[in-house]
N, C-alpha and C positions, 0 to 999 in steps of 0.2 A: 438392633438384631434384628437377622434373620428367624424365619418364622421357628424353622428345628432351635438353635439356640432357646428360642422365648416359651419349647417344650421343656427343653431341658431345665432350666430355668424352674418353668411350674412344676413338674415334678421331683423337681427335687425336693421341692419345699414340701409338700406334701410326704416324702422317703422321709423327708428331714424330723416332720413331724410327733413319728410313732417310733424313729431310731432308738432302739435301745443295744444295741451290741461295739458300742464301743469302747467296749471293755475288754473285748476278747483279744490274744493274745496274738504277737506278730507271727511266728509259727504257726504253718497250720497244723489242726489241730489232728488228722489221719493225717497225716506225712505221705501226701500225695501228690502227683504233679497229673494234672490233663493238657495233654496235650492233643490240640483241634482245630478245626479249621474255622475261618471269620465268619463261614458261609451266615449271613442273614439267620436261616431258619429256622439253627440250630439253637438252644437254651440250653449250656451246656448245664446247668445249675437246675435248671428242671427234667430235663431229659436224663440225667444217672446221678442225681439224688444227693446235690452237692447243696450241702448248706453253708451259709457264712462262715468263714475262717477254717471251712473241715480243709479244704487242698488247695492250691496254686492252681491256676488254670492261664495255659500261654493256648494263642490263638493267633494264628495266620493265614494264609491262601495256602492253602493245600491241606493245614496242617502236619507242618513238613518240621519231622526232627534237626533235621539240618539245622534250618532255619532259626527251628527256636534252642537249638544248642548254648547262647548266652545263656537265657532263661535257665534250662534245666540245669545246670551248671552252679547257677545263686543258689535253686531254688534246692540241691543234694547241698553243696558244699556247704554252706553258710548259712540254710534257713531249715533243715534238715530232715529233708524229704525223703523216702524211702523206696518210692514205687513209681513209674511211668507209664500213663495209661494216653497207648496213641491210640487214636479217633478218626478215621479216615470218612466219607459219606459219600452216597448216589451221589449222580445226578452234581459231580462238583465242578468247576469250569475248570480246575485245574488239569481235566483230564479231553481239555479242548482242545488246546491250541498245543506247540511246540514252542522253544525259544525264539527261533528264529521268527516263528508270529506274532510274538509279542515285542521285538522289536521290528517288526517292520510297524506295526500300532505306531512305536513310542517314537520312529521316525515321520512317521506322515502325521502325526497330531505336534509333534513339539519339536521335530528336528534336529538336523546336528548336532549342534551342543549337548540334546538332551542325551541321545543315540554314545559319545562322544562318553559321558556322565556317568552312562552307566556301566562302561570298558567292560567286562567278562563275566560279567552279573548275569548268573543265573535264576534263571526264571523258577528251577527247580519244578513241572510241571511230570508227570509221570502219562503215561498211556493205557495203563490198565491198575482199576484201584486196588486187586487182592496183593496184585504185586507193588504196586505204592505199599501196602503197609508192612509185608516182609523184608522189600530193601529199606525202608526209615527204620524198622525195629535192624536188622542187622548191622546198618550206619552205626545206631545205639551200640548193640551187642560188641563189634567192631571199635569202638572207642576208645581213649585212653581217657577220655573227662568222666567217662562211668564208669566207678565201679563195679565190679561181680557181682557184690553181694544188692543193685539195684535193680526191682523186680523191673521186667520189664513184660508189655502184654500189646497187645496190638487191636484195632478192632473194627469193623463198619458199620457207622448207624445208616441206617436208613431213612431217609428225609423222607420217602411217603407215608411209613406207618410212625414212625418216631422210636423204633426198634433198632440196637446193636445184631 
């Protein structure tokens, strides 16, 4: 096992020794979903006051609504959530490149077969933070997959201060 795998097992043993939340319901108690970035500097539970069992947290590169739509639909249609909070953040890596840059790196590192497998995949970068939030909210508001009764909001989280 790798050091990281050893750490997972060790930390899980510590966590499981005092775990008492196995009774929590499948449905999120506070009926909301957070879509945020996978950035390792963000701890959504701590930063946004999410207790275990409260909400769904969907993380992906850039906190992209388009990338998260499958999970959003499952969350609202099958698991009863009524609100989506979209949270992007300062210093996001998705602000630093364009699709052609990502394709170039994939080609350089993995070759033609990998680029072919990518097909027309959009890496969903965005050039401006506030604009990225607005664009994703517009996407959700315009989607037939998100009913009008779902409350939507967008936020910018500052990784430097931990404030929205």
